[in-house]
N, CA, C and O atoms as a CHARMM CRD file, in Angstrom:
* protein
*
  256
    1    1 MET  N     -6.79100  -0.90800  -8.94400 PROA 1      0.00000
    2    1 MET  CA    -7.86400  -1.29400  -9.78800 PROA 1      0.00000
    3    1 MET  C     -8.94400  -0.40900  -9.69900 PROA 1      0.00000
    4    1 MET  O     -9.32900  -0.20200  -8.54800 PROA 1      0.00000
    5    2 TYR  N     -9.42600   0.05900 -10.42800 PROA 2      0.00000
    6    2 TYR  CA   -10.76200   1.20000 -10.76500 PROA 2      0.00000
    7    2 TYR  C    -12.02700   0.52700 -11.03700 PROA 2      0.00000
    8    2 TYR  O    -12.15100  -0.23200 -11.99800 PROA 2      0.00000
    9    3 GLN  N    -13.05700   0.80500 -10.14300 PROA 3      0.00000
   10    3 GLN  CA   -14.52600   0.64800 -10.15000 PROA 3      0.00000
   11    3 GLN  C    -15.24200   0.61300 -11.69000 PROA 3      0.00000
   12    3 GLN  O    -15.78100  -0.29600 -12.32000 PROA 3      0.00000
   13    4 LYS  N    -14.97800   2.08200 -11.99900 PROA 4      0.00000
   14    4 LYS  CA   -15.45000   2.72800 -13.39400 PROA 4      0.00000
   15    4 LYS  C    -14.02800   2.91400 -14.48300 PROA 4      0.00000
   16    4 LYS  O    -14.04100   2.62900 -15.68100 PROA 4      0.00000
   17    5 GLY  N    -12.98900   3.39500 -13.80800 PROA 5      0.00000
   18    5 GLY  CA   -11.85300   3.90700 -14.62500 PROA 5      0.00000
   19    5 GLY  C    -10.90900   4.89800 -14.05600 PROA 5      0.00000
   20    5 GLY  O    -11.29100   5.51900 -13.06400 PROA 5      0.00000
   21    6 PRO  N     -9.86800   5.10700 -14.48200 PROA 6      0.00000
   22    6 PRO  CA    -9.01400   6.17000 -14.15100 PROA 6      0.00000
   23    6 PRO  C     -9.67700   7.56000 -14.63600 PROA 6      0.00000
   24    6 PRO  O     -9.96900   7.78000 -15.81200 PROA 6      0.00000
   25    7 GLY  N     -9.85700   8.38200 -13.67300 PROA 7      0.00000
   26    7 GLY  CA   -10.13500   9.70800 -14.15200 PROA 7      0.00000
   27    7 GLY  C    -11.65800   9.84600 -13.93100 PROA 7      0.00000
   28    7 GLY  O    -12.15000  10.97400 -13.94400 PROA 7      0.00000
   29    8 ILE  N    -12.42700   8.75700 -13.72800 PROA 8      0.00000
   30    8 ILE  CA   -13.76200   8.84500 -13.42500 PROA 8      0.00000
   31    8 ILE  C    -13.71800   8.53300 -11.88900 PROA 8      0.00000
   32    8 ILE  O    -14.36200   9.38100 -11.27000 PROA 8      0.00000
   33    9 ASP  N    -13.14200   7.55400 -11.06500 PROA 9      0.00000
   34    9 ASP  CA   -13.03000   7.42600  -9.70300 PROA 9      0.00000
   35    9 ASP  C    -11.76600   7.08400  -9.38000 PROA 9      0.00000
   36    9 ASP  O    -10.86200   6.82700 -10.17500 PROA 9      0.00000
   37   10 HSD  N    -11.70800   7.08300  -8.02400 PROA 10     0.00000
   38   10 HSD  CA   -10.04100   6.92000  -7.58300 PROA 10     0.00000
   39   10 HSD  C     -9.79400   5.32300  -7.16500 PROA 10     0.00000
   40   10 HSD  O    -10.67300   4.46800  -7.05900 PROA 10     0.00000
   41   11 ALA  N     -8.44700   5.16300  -6.96800 PROA 11     0.00000
   42   11 ALA  CA    -7.85700   3.83300  -7.12200 PROA 11     0.00000
   43   11 ALA  C     -8.22400   3.56600  -5.60800 PROA 11     0.00000
   44   11 ALA  O     -8.09300   4.53400  -4.85900 PROA 11     0.00000
   45   12 PRO  N     -8.66400   2.38500  -5.06500 PROA 12     0.00000
   46   12 PRO  CA    -8.91100   2.19800  -3.54300 PROA 12     0.00000
   47   12 PRO  C     -7.58100   1.78800  -2.61100 PROA 12     0.00000
   48   12 PRO  O     -7.68700   1.53000  -1.41200 PROA 12     0.00000
   49   13 TYR  N     -6.15600   1.76500  -3.43500 PROA 13     0.00000
   50   13 TYR  CA    -5.62600   1.29700  -2.79400 PROA 13     0.00000
   51   13 TYR  C     -4.02900   2.03600  -2.82700 PROA 13     0.00000
   52   13 TYR  O     -3.51500   2.22500  -3.93000 PROA 13     0.00000
   53   14 LEU  N     -3.41100   2.37000  -1.77200 PROA 14     0.00000
   54   14 LEU  CA    -2.20800   2.88700  -1.75400 PROA 14     0.00000
   55   14 LEU  C     -1.00500   1.89800  -1.84900 PROA 14     0.00000
   56   14 LEU  O     -0.84600   1.22400  -0.83200 PROA 14     0.00000
   57   15 VAL  N     -0.12100   1.67500  -2.87400 PROA 15     0.00000
   58   15 VAL  CA     0.54300   0.55200  -2.76900 PROA 15     0.00000
   59   15 VAL  C      1.83100   0.90500  -2.64000 PROA 15     0.00000
   60   15 VAL  O      2.14500   1.75000  -3.47800 PROA 15     0.00000
   61   16 GLN  N      2.91800   0.50900  -1.73500 PROA 16     0.00000
   62   16 GLN  CA     4.43300   1.24400  -1.45700 PROA 16     0.00000
   63   16 GLN  C      5.15600  -0.20700  -1.82300 PROA 16     0.00000
   64   16 GLN  O      4.86300  -1.31600  -1.37600 PROA 16     0.00000
   65   17 VAL  N      5.96200   0.06800  -2.56400 PROA 17     0.00000
   66   17 VAL  CA     7.13600  -1.08700  -3.18900 PROA 17     0.00000
   67   17 VAL  C      8.40300  -0.83500  -2.27800 PROA 17     0.00000
   68   17 VAL  O      8.88600   0.23200  -1.90100 PROA 17     0.00000
   69   18 TYR  N      8.74100  -1.95300  -2.07100 PROA 18     0.00000
   70   18 TYR  CA     9.96800  -2.18300  -1.37900 PROA 18     0.00000
   71   18 TYR  C     10.84900  -3.28800  -1.87400 PROA 18     0.00000
   72   18 TYR  O     10.40000  -4.42500  -2.01700 PROA 18     0.00000
   73   19 ASN  N     12.17800  -2.95900  -2.15700 PROA 19     0.00000
   74   19 ASN  CA    13.04000  -4.06200  -2.43500 PROA 19     0.00000
   75   19 ASN  C     13.21800  -4.92100  -1.20500 PROA 19     0.00000
   76   19 ASN  O     12.84600  -4.58900  -0.08000 PROA 19     0.00000
   77   20 THR  N     13.90900  -6.22500  -1.56400 PROA 20     0.00000
   78   20 THR  CA    14.22200  -7.12300  -0.54000 PROA 20     0.00000
   79   20 THR  C     15.16100  -6.62200   0.33600 PROA 20     0.00000
   80   20 THR  O     15.18800  -7.02300   1.49900 PROA 20     0.00000
   81   21 SER  N     16.13100  -5.58700  -0.18300 PROA 21     0.00000
   82   21 SER  CA    17.32600  -5.03800   0.40800 PROA 21     0.00000
   83   21 SER  C     16.58000  -4.01200   1.60900 PROA 21     0.00000
   84   21 SER  O     16.99300  -3.94600   2.76700 PROA 21     0.00000
   85   22 ASP  N     15.66000  -3.40600   1.19400 PROA 22     0.00000
   86   22 ASP  CA    15.26400  -2.18800   2.08700 PROA 22     0.00000
   87   22 ASP  C     14.94400  -2.20700   3.47400 PROA 22     0.00000
   88   22 ASP  O     14.72900  -3.32100   3.95100 PROA 22     0.00000
   89   23 THR  N     14.87200  -1.30100   4.16600 PROA 23     0.00000
   90   23 THR  CA    14.74200  -1.70000   5.54800 PROA 23     0.00000
   91   23 THR  C     13.37000  -0.88900   5.71500 PROA 23     0.00000
   92   23 THR  O     13.18100   0.32200   5.59100 PROA 23     0.00000
   93   24 ILE  N     12.41200  -1.97500   6.05100 PROA 24     0.00000
   94   24 ILE  CA    10.81100  -1.41300   6.48100 PROA 24     0.00000
   95   24 ILE  C     10.83400  -0.79700   7.70200 PROA 24     0.00000
   96   24 ILE  O     11.17800  -1.73000   8.42800 PROA 24     0.00000
   97   25 THR  N     10.69000   0.18500   8.43000 PROA 25     0.00000
   98   25 THR  CA    10.47000   1.08500   9.42000 PROA 25     0.00000
   99   25 THR  C      9.40100   1.03600  10.02700 PROA 25     0.00000
  100   25 THR  O      8.49300   1.00000   9.19700 PROA 25     0.00000
  101   26 ALA  N      8.88700   1.00700  11.41300 PROA 26     0.00000
  102   26 ALA  CA     7.49700   0.62500  12.29800 PROA 26     0.00000
  103   26 ALA  C      7.05500   2.35600  11.78800 PROA 26     0.00000
  104   26 ALA  O      5.86400   2.49400  11.51000 PROA 26     0.00000
  105   27 THR  N      7.95000   3.62600  11.66400 PROA 27     0.00000
  106   27 THR  CA     7.71900   4.85900  11.28600 PROA 27     0.00000
  107   27 THR  C      7.12600   5.16400  10.03100 PROA 27     0.00000
  108   27 THR  O      6.16400   5.91200   9.85800 PROA 27     0.00000
  109   28 GLY  N      8.00800   4.29100   8.82700 PROA 28     0.00000
  110   28 GLY  CA     7.81300   4.49400   7.39600 PROA 28     0.00000
  111   28 GLY  C      5.93800   4.08500   7.61500 PROA 28     0.00000
  112   28 GLY  O      5.05800   4.92700   7.43500 PROA 28     0.00000
  113   29 VAL  N      5.68500   2.68300   8.01200 PROA 29     0.00000
  114   29 VAL  CA     4.59100   1.99800   8.04600 PROA 29     0.00000
  115   29 VAL  C      3.45600   2.68700   8.47000 PROA 29     0.00000
  116   29 VAL  O      2.33400   2.48200   8.00600 PROA 29     0.00000
  117   30 VAL  N      3.79700   3.74200   9.59900 PROA 30     0.00000
  118   30 VAL  CA     2.56100   4.10900  10.43600 PROA 30     0.00000
  119   30 VAL  C      2.26200   5.22900   9.51600 PROA 30     0.00000
  120   30 VAL  O      1.11900   5.37900   9.08500 PROA 30     0.00000
  121   31 LEU  N      3.35600   6.12500   9.15300 PROA 31     0.00000
  122   31 LEU  CA     3.28600   7.11400   7.76900 PROA 31     0.00000
  123   31 LEU  C      2.31400   6.66900   7.04300 PROA 31     0.00000
  124   31 LEU  O      1.18300   7.03500   7.36400 PROA 31     0.00000
  125   32 ALA  N      2.44900   5.91100   6.06400 PROA 32     0.00000
  126   32 ALA  CA     2.21700   5.44100   4.86100 PROA 32     0.00000
  127   32 ALA  C      0.58000   5.27500   5.44400 PROA 32     0.00000
  128   32 ALA  O     -0.30300   5.90700   4.86400 PROA 32     0.00000
  129   33 GLY  N      0.25200   4.41900   6.58000 PROA 33     0.00000
  130   33 GLY  CA    -0.95200   3.70300   6.98600 PROA 33     0.00000
  131   33 GLY  C     -1.82200   5.18800   7.17900 PROA 33     0.00000
  132   33 GLY  O     -3.01000   5.27200   6.87000 PROA 33     0.00000
  133   34 ARG  N     -1.18200   6.11800   7.63300 PROA 34     0.00000
  134   34 ARG  CA    -2.29400   7.40100   8.13000 PROA 34     0.00000
  135   34 ARG  C     -2.45600   8.17600   6.86500 PROA 34     0.00000
  136   34 ARG  O     -3.40500   8.92700   6.64000 PROA 34     0.00000
  137   35 LEU  N     -1.44400   7.93700   6.04300 PROA 35     0.00000
  138   35 LEU  CA    -1.83200   8.79400   4.69100 PROA 35     0.00000
  139   35 LEU  C     -3.03500   8.05600   4.07600 PROA 35     0.00000
  140   35 LEU  O     -3.94400   8.76400   3.64100 PROA 35     0.00000
  141   36 ALA  N     -3.14100   6.82800   3.99500 PROA 36     0.00000
  142   36 ALA  CA    -3.71600   5.75000   3.07400 PROA 36     0.00000
  143   36 ALA  C     -5.12700   6.12100   3.85600 PROA 36     0.00000
  144   36 ALA  O     -6.11900   6.38400   3.17700 PROA 36     0.00000
  145   37 THR  N     -5.18800   6.13500   5.27600 PROA 37     0.00000
  146   37 THR  CA    -6.86400   6.17700   5.90100 PROA 37     0.00000
  147   37 THR  C     -6.85900   7.66200   5.55100 PROA 37     0.00000
  148   37 THR  O     -7.99400   7.95400   5.17400 PROA 37     0.00000
  149   38 THR  N     -6.36700   8.30400   5.53200 PROA 38     0.00000
  150   38 THR  CA    -6.47700  10.04300   5.16100 PROA 38     0.00000
  151   38 THR  C     -7.24300  10.39800   3.97000 PROA 38     0.00000
  152   38 THR  O     -8.04500  11.30800   3.75800 PROA 38     0.00000
  153   39 VAL  N     -6.72900   9.31700   3.14500 PROA 39     0.00000
  154   39 VAL  CA    -7.34900   9.54200   1.72100 PROA 39     0.00000
  155   39 VAL  C     -8.11400   8.45400   1.30900 PROA 39     0.00000
  156   39 VAL  O     -8.23000   8.20200   0.10900 PROA 39     0.00000
  157   40 LYS  N     -8.75000   7.65600   2.33500 PROA 40     0.00000
  158   40 LYS  CA    -9.67900   6.42200   2.40500 PROA 40     0.00000
  159   40 LYS  C     -9.49300   5.34800   1.39200 PROA 40     0.00000
  160   40 LYS  O    -10.29400   5.02200   0.51600 PROA 40     0.00000
  161   41 LYS  N     -8.14200   4.76900   1.67600 PROA 41     0.00000
  162   41 LYS  CA    -7.58000   3.86300   0.86700 PROA 41     0.00000
  163   41 LYS  C     -7.19400   2.81200   1.56600 PROA 41     0.00000
  164   41 LYS  O     -6.97300   3.09200   2.74500 PROA 41     0.00000
  165   42 GLN  N     -6.97000   1.30300   1.17700 PROA 42     0.00000
  166   42 GLN  CA    -6.13400   0.32500   1.91600 PROA 42     0.00000
  167   42 GLN  C     -4.86800   0.47000   1.60700 PROA 42     0.00000
  168   42 GLN  O     -4.48700   0.78600   0.48000 PROA 42     0.00000
  169   43 PHE  N     -4.10700   0.24600   2.59700 PROA 43     0.00000
  170   43 PHE  CA    -2.47200   0.12700   2.41600 PROA 43     0.00000
  171   43 PHE  C     -1.88100  -0.89700   2.36200 PROA 43     0.00000
  172   43 PHE  O     -1.87700  -1.73100   3.26800 PROA 43     0.00000
  173   44 ILE  N     -1.17800  -1.01700   1.09600 PROA 44     0.00000
  174   44 ILE  CA    -0.44700  -2.28000   0.76700 PROA 44     0.00000
  175   44 ILE  C      0.92500  -2.15500   0.58100 PROA 44     0.00000
  176   44 ILE  O      1.37900  -1.23900  -0.10400 PROA 44     0.00000
  177   45 LEU  N      1.75900  -3.13100   1.22000 PROA 45     0.00000
  178   45 LEU  CA     3.04800  -3.03700   1.04900 PROA 45     0.00000
  179   45 LEU  C      3.51600  -4.65900   0.14900 PROA 45     0.00000
  180   45 LEU  O      3.36500  -5.86000   0.37000 PROA 45     0.00000
  181   46 ALA  N      4.16700  -3.76600  -0.97800 PROA 46     0.00000
  182   46 ALA  CA     4.75000  -4.92100  -2.07100 PROA 46     0.00000
  183   46 ALA  C      5.88400  -5.23500  -2.12800 PROA 46     0.00000
  184   46 ALA  O      6.63000  -4.25700  -2.18800 PROA 46     0.00000
  185   47 ILE  N      6.59000  -6.59900  -2.14200 PROA 47     0.00000
  186   47 ILE  CA     7.79000  -6.76800  -2.22800 PROA 47     0.00000
  187   47 ILE  C      8.09800  -7.73600  -3.44600 PROA 47     0.00000
  188   47 ILE  O      7.78700  -8.92700  -3.46000 PROA 47     0.00000
  189   48 PRO  N      8.81400  -7.00000  -4.56400 PROA 48     0.00000
  190   48 PRO  CA     8.71300  -8.23300  -5.49100 PROA 48     0.00000
  191   48 PRO  C     10.15400  -8.91300  -5.35300 PROA 48     0.00000
  192   48 PRO  O     11.09200  -8.39800  -4.74300 PROA 48     0.00000
  193   49 HSD  N     10.19200 -10.19200  -6.03400 PROA 49     0.00000
  194   49 HSD  CA    10.88000 -11.17500  -6.01400 PROA 49     0.00000
  195   49 HSD  C     11.26000 -11.91800  -7.05100 PROA 49     0.00000
  196   49 HSD  O     10.92600 -13.09100  -7.21400 PROA 49     0.00000
  197   50 GLY  N     12.10100 -11.15000  -7.92500 PROA 50     0.00000
  198   50 GLY  CA    12.19800 -11.80200  -9.04800 PROA 50     0.00000
  199   50 GLY  C     11.26400 -11.05000 -10.46100 PROA 50     0.00000
  200   50 GLY  O     11.02100  -9.84400 -10.50500 PROA 50     0.00000
  201   51 LYS  N     10.95100 -11.78000 -11.25100 PROA 51     0.00000
  202   51 LYS  CA    10.23700 -11.18800 -12.44000 PROA 51     0.00000
  203   51 LYS  C      8.89100 -11.48000 -12.36500 PROA 51     0.00000
  204   51 LYS  O      8.03700 -10.86500 -13.00400 PROA 51     0.00000
  205   52 ASP  N      8.63300 -12.53300 -11.49500 PROA 52     0.00000
  206   52 ASP  CA     7.28100 -13.14200 -11.64500 PROA 52     0.00000
  207   52 ASP  C      6.37600 -13.49300 -10.18600 PROA 52     0.00000
  208   52 ASP  O      5.29200 -14.07600 -10.16000 PROA 52     0.00000
  209   53 LYS  N      7.16600 -12.95100  -8.96000 PROA 53     0.00000
  210   53 LYS  CA     6.80300 -13.05500  -7.90800 PROA 53     0.00000
  211   53 LYS  C      6.82100 -11.72500  -6.91400 PROA 53     0.00000
  212   53 LYS  O      7.83800 -11.18000  -6.48400 PROA 53     0.00000
  213   54 VAL  N      5.45900 -11.34000  -6.65700 PROA 54     0.00000
  214   54 VAL  CA     5.47300 -10.23400  -5.72000 PROA 54     0.00000
  215   54 VAL  C      4.74900 -10.38400  -4.23900 PROA 54     0.00000
  216   54 VAL  O      3.52700 -10.52400  -4.29700 PROA 54     0.00000
  217   55 ASP  N      5.23800 -10.37400  -3.14700 PROA 55     0.00000
  218   55 ASP  CA     4.67200 -10.48000  -1.95000 PROA 55     0.00000
  219   55 ASP  C      3.99200  -9.46600  -1.30000 PROA 55     0.00000
  220   55 ASP  O      4.69600  -8.62300  -0.74400 PROA 55     0.00000
  221   56 CYS  N      2.70400  -9.33800  -1.23100 PROA 56     0.00000
  222   56 CYS  CA     1.87400  -8.45700  -0.74900 PROA 56     0.00000
  223   56 CYS  C      1.27800  -8.26500   0.79900 PROA 56     0.00000
  224   56 CYS  O      0.64000  -9.22500   1.23300 PROA 56     0.00000
  225   57 LEU  N      1.42500  -7.17400   1.61000 PROA 57     0.00000
  226   57 LEU  CA     0.57400  -7.45100   2.91400 PROA 57     0.00000
  227   57 LEU  C     -0.35000  -6.28800   2.64900 PROA 57     0.00000
  228   57 LEU  O     -0.07200  -5.26500   2.02300 PROA 57     0.00000
  229   58 ALA  N     -1.33200  -6.56100   3.14200 PROA 58     0.00000
  230   58 ALA  CA    -2.32900  -5.25100   3.04300 PROA 58     0.00000
  231   58 ALA  C     -2.85900  -5.15700   4.48100 PROA 58     0.00000
  232   58 ALA  O     -3.36800  -6.04800   5.16200 PROA 58     0.00000
  233   59 LEU  N     -2.64600  -4.00600   4.75200 PROA 59     0.00000
  234   59 LEU  CA    -2.57600  -3.51400   6.02500 PROA 59     0.00000
  235   59 LEU  C     -3.99100  -2.58000   6.34100 PROA 59     0.00000
  236   59 LEU  O     -4.20800  -1.76800   5.44200 PROA 59     0.00000
  237   60 ASP  N     -4.95700  -2.56100   7.43500 PROA 60     0.00000
  238   60 ASP  CA    -6.09300  -1.73400   7.78000 PROA 60     0.00000
  239   60 ASP  C     -5.52300  -0.73900   8.94900 PROA 60     0.00000
  240   60 ASP  O     -4.59900  -1.05600   9.69800 PROA 60     0.00000
  241   61 TRP  N     -6.09800   0.30100   8.98500 PROA 61     0.00000
  242   61 TRP  CA    -6.01800   1.53400  10.07700 PROA 61     0.00000
  243   61 TRP  C     -6.72900   1.27200  10.70500 PROA 61     0.00000
  244   61 TRP  O     -7.73100   1.14800  10.00000 PROA 61     0.00000
  245   62 TRP  N     -7.07200   0.98100  12.07300 PROA 62     0.00000
  246   62 TRP  CA    -8.25700   1.29700  12.97800 PROA 62     0.00000
  247   62 TRP  C     -7.67800   2.12600  14.43800 PROA 62     0.00000
  248   62 TRP  O     -6.50600   2.47100  14.58400 PROA 62     0.00000
  249   63 ARG  N     -8.41300   2.27600  15.11700 PROA 63     0.00000
  250   63 ARG  CA    -8.08300   3.17000  16.40900 PROA 63     0.00000
  251   63 ARG  C     -8.43300   1.70100  17.33300 PROA 63     0.00000
  252   63 ARG  O     -9.05700   0.66600  17.09900 PROA 63     0.00000
  253   64 ALA  N     -7.63100   2.27200  18.53800 PROA 64     0.00000
  254   64 ALA  CA    -7.74100   1.37500  19.63400 PROA 64     0.00000
  255   64 ALA  C     -8.90800   1.83600  20.61600 PROA 64     0.00000
  256   64 ALA  O     -9.15700   1.18200  21.62900 PROA 64     0.00000
């Protein structure tokens, strides 16, 4: 979703899509989260279930 439109501003999200049969590793989540943070985007995991349903998990990266 763009505020003003593609080419004018950047998308605020980095979305990684997984199939239900894919393995989601902690390392993969950390790498994607670090990339999203570097480019100032929110990281979202998306897992489609059939044609009409997608489970999404939005993750924020923060320092302890």
